[in-house]
LOGURO-302534 format. One line per field, with one value per residue: residue number from 0; residue in one letter; y negated, z negated, x negated of N, C-alpha, C in turn. Coordinates in steps of 0.2 Angstrom, whole numbers, plus 2048, in hexadecimal, padded with zeros to 3 digits. Each point is the difference from the previous one (the first is absolute). Example, Ala and Ser with C-alpha at 12.3 -4.5 7.8 and 13.67 -1.06 7.14 Angstrom:
# LOGURO-302534
num <- c(0|1)
residuo <- c(A|S)
n_py <- c(81C|7FB)
n_pz <- c(7D9|804)
n_px <- c(7BE|802)
ca_py <- c(7FA|7FA)
ca_pz <- c(800|7FF)
ca_px <- c(804|7FC)
c_py <- c(7FA|7FB)
c_pz <- c(800|7FD)
c_px <- c(7FC|804)
***
This chain:
# LOGURO-302534
num <- c(0|1|2|3|4|5|6|7|8|9|10|11|12|13|14|15|16|17|18|19|20|21|22|23|24|25|26|27|28|29|30|31|32|33|34|35|36|37|38|39|40|41|42|43|44|45|46|47|48|49|50|51|52|53|54|55|56|57|58|59|60|61|62|63|64|65|66|67|68|69|70|71|72|73|74|75|76|77|78|79|80|81|82|83|84|85|86|87|88|89|90|91|92|93|94|95|96|97|98|99|100|101|102|103|104|105|106|107|108|109|110|111|112|113|114|115|116|117|118|119|120|121|122|123|124|125|126|127|128|129|130|131|132|133|134|135|136|137|138|139|140|141|142|143|144|145|146|147|148|149)
residuo <- c(M|K|Y|T|Q|E|I|I|I|K|Q|P|I|G|I|V|L|G|L|Y|S|N|L|D|N|L|P|K|W|K|T|G|I|L|S|S|R|L|L|S|G|E|K|G|K|N|G|A|K|T|E|L|I|Y|Q|L|G|D|K|T|H|V|V|T|E|T|I|I|R|K|K|L|P|G|E|F|T|S|T|Y|E|T|T|E|A|F|M|T|I|C|H|R|F|E|K|I|D|D|Y|T|T|R|W|I|S|Y|N|E|Y|E|Q|K|G|F|W|R|L|A|N|W|F|T|A|S|T|Y|K|K|E|T|Q|M|H|M|D|Q|F|K|A|F|A|E|S|Q|P|V|L|V|S|N)
n_py <- c(4A4|7FB|800|7FC|801|7FF|801|800|7FE|802|7FF|7FE|7FC|7FE|803|7FB|7FC|7FF|7FF|7FA|7FD|801|802|801|7FD|7FE|806|7FE|7FD|801|800|805|7FB|804|7FA|7FE|7FE|7FB|7FE|7F9|7FC|7F9|805|7FE|802|7FA|802|801|809|800|80A|7FF|802|7FC|805|7FF|801|804|7FA|802|7FB|800|7FC|800|7FF|7FA|7FD|7F9|7FE|803|7FA|802|7FD|7FC|806|806|801|805|803|802|804|801|806|7FC|7FD|7F8|7FF|7FB|7FF|7F9|801|7FB|7FD|7FD|7FD|801|805|7FF|7FF|7FC|805|7FE|803|7FE|803|7FE|802|804|804|806|802|805|801|803|7FF|7FC|807|804|7FC|7FD|80A|7FF|7FB|802|808|7FF|7FB|804|803|7FC|800|802|800|7FA|802|806|7FD|7FA|806|802|7FB|7FE|804|7FE|803|7FD|800|7FE|7FA|802)
n_pz <- c(A63|7FD|7FB|7FB|7FD|7FC|800|7FA|803|7FB|806|7FF|804|7FE|7FB|800|801|7FE|7F9|802|802|7FE|805|7FD|7FE|806|800|7FF|804|807|7FD|800|801|807|806|803|807|802|803|7FF|803|7FF|7FB|7FE|805|804|800|7F9|805|7F8|800|7FD|7FC|801|7F9|803|7FA|804|803|805|7FE|807|7FF|805|7FD|803|7FF|800|7FB|800|7FA|7FA|7FB|806|804|800|805|7FD|808|7FD|804|801|800|7F9|801|800|7FC|7FF|800|7FB|7FF|7FC|7FD|7F9|801|7FA|7FE|7FF|7FC|805|805|802|800|805|800|809|800|803|7FE|805|800|803|805|7FC|7FE|803|7FF|7FC|806|801|802|804|800|7FB|804|807|7FB|7FD|807|802|7FD|801|805|7FF|7FD|802|806|7FD|7FE|809|802|7FA|802|806|7FE|7FD|807|7F9|807|7FF)
n_px <- c(918|800|7FB|7FF|7FA|7FE|7FA|7FE|7F9|7FE|7FD|7F7|802|7FA|801|803|7FB|7FC|805|801|7F8|7FD|7FE|7FC|802|800|7FC|7FE|805|800|806|7FF|7F9|800|800|7FA|802|7FA|805|800|7FC|7FE|802|807|800|802|805|7FE|803|802|7FF|804|7FD|805|803|80A|803|803|800|7FE|7FB|7FF|7FA|801|7FA|802|7FB|804|7FE|7F9|804|7FE|804|800|7FF|806|803|805|801|806|7FE|805|801|801|7FA|802|7F9|7FF|7F9|800|7F9|800|7F8|802|7FB|7FF|7FE|7FB|804|804|804|802|801|801|807|7FF|805|7FF|806|802|806|7FE|801|804|7FC|800|804|7FC|7FE|807|802|7F9|803|806|801|7FF|804|803|7FF|801|805|803|7FF|803|803|801|800|803|803|7FD|801|807|7FF|7FE|7FB|7FE|7FC|7FE|7FC|7F8)
ca_py <- c(7FD|7FC|7FF|7FD|802|7FF|801|7FD|807|7FC|800|7FA|801|804|806|803|803|807|806|801|803|806|805|807|7FC|804|805|7FC|7FC|801|807|805|802|808|800|7FA|802|7FC|804|7FD|7FA|801|7FF|7FC|7FB|7FE|806|807|802|808|803|800|806|800|804|7FE|805|806|800|7FD|7FA|7FF|7F9|7FE|7F8|7FC|7F9|7FC|7FC|800|7F9|7FF|801|7FD|804|804|804|807|807|80A|804|809|804|7FD|7F7|7FE|7FA|7FB|7FC|7FD|7FF|7FB|800|7FB|7FE|7FB|7FE|805|809|802|801|801|806|800|806|7FF|805|801|804|800|807|804|803|804|7FD|7FB|7FE|7FF|7FD|7FB|802|801|7FA|7FF|803|7FE|7FA|803|806|7F9|7FE|808|800|7FA|800|805|7FD|7FB|804|802|7F9|7FE|805|7FF|7FA|7F8|7FE|7FA|7FE|7FA)
ca_pz <- c(7FA|7FF|7F9|7FC|7F9|7FC|7FA|7FF|7FB|7FA|801|806|804|802|7FE|802|809|800|7FE|805|807|7FC|804|7FB|7FA|803|7FB|7F9|7FE|803|7FE|806|806|7FF|803|805|806|808|806|806|7FF|7FA|7FA|7FD|806|807|807|7FB|7FD|7FC|7FD|7F8|7FE|7F9|7FE|7FC|7FD|802|809|802|805|803|801|804|7FD|802|7FC|805|7FE|7FB|802|7F9|7FB|800|801|802|804|804|7FE|7FE|804|7FC|803|7FC|7FF|802|7FB|801|7F8|800|7FA|801|7FA|7FE|7F8|7FB|7FC|801|7FE|802|805|803|806|804|804|803|802|809|800|806|7FF|806|803|7FD|7F8|801|7FE|7F8|7FE|7F9|7FB|7FE|7FF|7F9|7FD|804|7FB|7F8|802|801|7F9|7FB|803|802|7F8|800|801|7FA|7FA|7FF|803|7F9|7FB|802|7FC|802|801|800|801|7FC)
ca_px <- c(7FE|7FA|7FF|7F9|801|7FA|7FF|7FE|7FC|7FD|7FA|800|802|7FC|800|806|801|7F9|804|804|7FE|7FC|807|7FC|803|808|805|7FD|805|808|804|802|7FA|7FE|7FA|7FF|7FA|7FE|801|7FD|7FD|7FA|803|7FE|7FE|804|7FF|7FE|803|800|806|804|807|804|803|804|805|801|7FE|7F7|802|7FB|802|7FB|7FE|7FC|7FE|801|7FC|7FB|7FA|800|804|806|805|7FD|806|803|807|800|808|803|804|805|801|7F9|7FD|7F9|7FF|7F7|7FC|7FE|7FF|800|7FC|806|7F9|7FA|803|806|801|807|802|807|800|806|800|806|803|802|801|802|806|805|7FD|802|806|800|7FB|801|7FE|7FC|7FB|7FE|7FA|7FC|7FD|7FD|7FA|7FC|7FE|7FC|7FA|7FE|7FF|7FB|7FB|7FE|7FC|7FC|7FA|7FE|7FE|7F9|7FC|802|7F8|800|7F9|7FE)
c_py <- c(7FF|7FF|7FE|803|7FD|801|7FC|806|7FD|803|7FD|805|805|806|803|801|806|807|802|802|809|806|806|7FD|803|805|7FC|7FC|803|807|803|801|805|801|7FC|803|7FD|803|7FB|7FA|801|7FF|7F8|7F8|7FE|806|806|802|806|800|800|806|801|804|7FA|804|806|800|7FC|7FC|7FE|7F9|7FB|7F6|7FF|7FB|7FC|7FA|7FD|7FA|801|7FA|7FE|804|807|804|804|802|804|802|807|800|7FB|7FA|7FE|7FA|7FB|7FE|7FD|7FE|7FA|800|7FA|7FE|7FC|7FD|804|806|802|800|7FF|805|7FD|804|7FE|807|7FF|808|802|808|802|804|801|7FC|7F9|7FD|7FF|7FA|7FC|803|801|7FA|7FF|805|7FD|7FA|804|804|7FA|7FC|807|800|7FA|801|806|7FC|7FD|805|803|7FB|7FE|807|800|7FA|7F9|7FE|7FA|7FF|7FA|7FB)
c_pz <- c(7FF|7FA|7FF|7F9|7FE|7F8|7FD|7FC|7FE|802|807|808|807|7FD|803|809|801|7FE|807|806|7FF|803|7F9|7F9|801|7FA|7F9|7FE|803|7FD|808|805|7FE|804|805|803|805|805|806|7FC|7F9|7F9|7FD|805|802|804|7FE|800|7FD|7FF|7F8|7FF|7F9|7FD|7FC|7FD|804|806|801|807|803|803|804|7FF|807|800|806|800|7F6|800|7F9|7FE|805|803|801|803|803|800|801|803|7FD|807|801|801|802|7FC|802|7F8|802|7F8|7FD|7F9|801|7F9|7FD|7FB|800|7FD|7FF|807|803|808|802|806|804|803|806|800|805|801|807|801|7FA|7FA|802|7FD|7FA|7FC|7FA|7F8|7FC|800|7F9|800|801|7FC|7FC|801|801|7F9|7FD|803|7FE|7F6|7FF|802|7FC|7FB|800|801|7F9|7FC|803|7FC|806|7FE|800|7FF|7FC|804)
c_px <- c(7FB|7FF|7FA|7FF|7F8|7FF|7F7|7F9|7FA|7F8|7FE|802|7F9|802|809|800|7FC|804|807|800|800|806|7FF|803|809|805|7FE|804|808|801|803|7FC|7FE|7F9|801|7FA|800|803|7FC|7FC|7FA|804|7FF|800|807|802|802|807|801|806|801|804|802|804|803|803|7FE|7FB|7FA|803|7F8|803|7F8|7FF|7FB|7FE|7FF|7FC|7FE|7FD|801|7FA|808|805|7FE|805|7FD|806|7FE|806|800|808|809|7FE|7F8|802|7FB|801|7FC|802|7FE|7FD|7FD|7FA|806|7F7|7FB|803|806|802|808|802|808|7FF|807|803|807|801|803|803|802|806|805|7FE|802|808|7FE|7FB|802|803|7F8|7FB|7FB|7FA|7F8|7FD|7FE|7FB|7FA|7FC|7FC|7F9|7FA|7FE|7FB|7F7|7FE|7FF|7FC|7F9|7FD|7FE|7F6|7FD|7FE|7F7|7FF|7F7|7FF|7FD)
***
């Protein structure tokens, strides 16, 4: 399953990229994140593997994130793997003007094993979850002060 979503954030691209790139900010905006732990590589760099623990409803999910390509603002591509699924997400950030940024998220999701049978049932769930996280980041980013230099 492939889908694309985008959102407009009322913050300069530099602030958006700084907030998004800082893994310490993840629990401040992403619902359900319990913890993150670097498994290998250099934090936030190409090749880094991070274990993310999520609480979704009454279930805890372990997700392994691998940064494939981080060349911001043009591209931030990572894979996310669980026992049930494999996802590749490419984020692109574009400057609209000095105070506005467009975030585009290209998503490719593949369920594993038995879960493949349920793929068409769950497609809208993944799109809604992506939009929810994008909305949460937007609210977090827009709540931060805009630093204006003279």
